[in-house]
C-alpha positions in Angstrom: 135.7 -52.3 -8.1 135.6 -53.2 -11.8 133.0 -52.2 -13.7 134.0 -54.0 -16.4 131.0 -56.3 -18.3 131.6 -59.8 -19.5 130.0 -60.1 -23.0 126.5 -61.4 -22.6 125.9 -65.1 -23.0 123.1 -64.9 -25.9 122.9 -62.5 -28.6 119.2 -61.8 -29.7 117.4 -60.1 -32.7 116.9 -57.1 -30.8 120.2 -57.2 -29.4 122.1 -59.0 -26.4 120.1 -60.6 -23.4 121.6 -59.5 -20.6 121.8 -61.3 -17.0 121.1 -59.8 -13.8 124.6 -59.0 -12.7 125.2 -56.8 -16.4 122.2 -54.8 -15.2 123.7 -54.0 -11.9 126.8 -53.1 -13.5 125.3 -51.3 -16.2 122.9 -49.1 -13.8 125.5 -49.0 -11.2 123.4 -50.7 -8.6 123.3 -53.8 -6.4 122.4 -56.9 -8.0 119.6 -57.3 -5.1 118.1 -53.7 -6.6 118.8 -55.1 -10.4 116.3 -58.2 -9.6 114.0 -55.6 -7.6 113.7 -53.6 -11.6 113.5 -56.7 -13.2 110.3 -57.8 -14.3 108.7 -54.6 -12.4 109.9 -51.7 -14.3 112.2 -53.4 -16.9 111.3 -56.5 -19.0 112.2 -59.9 -18.5 112.6 -62.6 -20.7 112.2 -65.8 -18.6 113.3 -69.4 -19.2 112.5 -71.3 -16.3 114.8 -69.2 -13.5 116.5 -68.0 -15.4 116.2 -64.5 -16.1 117.6 -61.9 -19.0 116.5 -58.8 -20.0 117.3 -57.1 -23.7 120.1 -54.7 -24.0 116.9 -52.6 -26.1 114.9 -53.2 -23.2 117.5 -51.6 -20.3 118.3 -49.0 -22.7 114.6 -47.8 -23.2 114.4 -47.9 -19.3 117.3 -46.2 -19.3 116.1 -43.1 -21.2 112.6 -42.8 -19.7 114.5 -42.3 -16.2 116.2 -39.0 -18.2 115.5 -35.8 -16.4 117.0 -32.8 -18.9 115.7 -30.6 -16.3 117.9 -32.0 -13.7 119.9 -29.1 -11.4 117.9 -26.6 -13.3 115.2 -25.8 -10.6 
């Protein structure tokens, strides 16, 4: 499987606006799982039916899930 991400369609002041498929590729999850996270755990920007995620918001989501103590139990 090719995990290469195509460049996002839009660049915004706070970073790139990512599509659900970009989020899925970055997180290593299915596009369906990415959509479940969007608007719930990950803030989104909506334009009608179009959903985009600020790259900075995705980065904050990833950092908030970091477990610095994994495996040290």
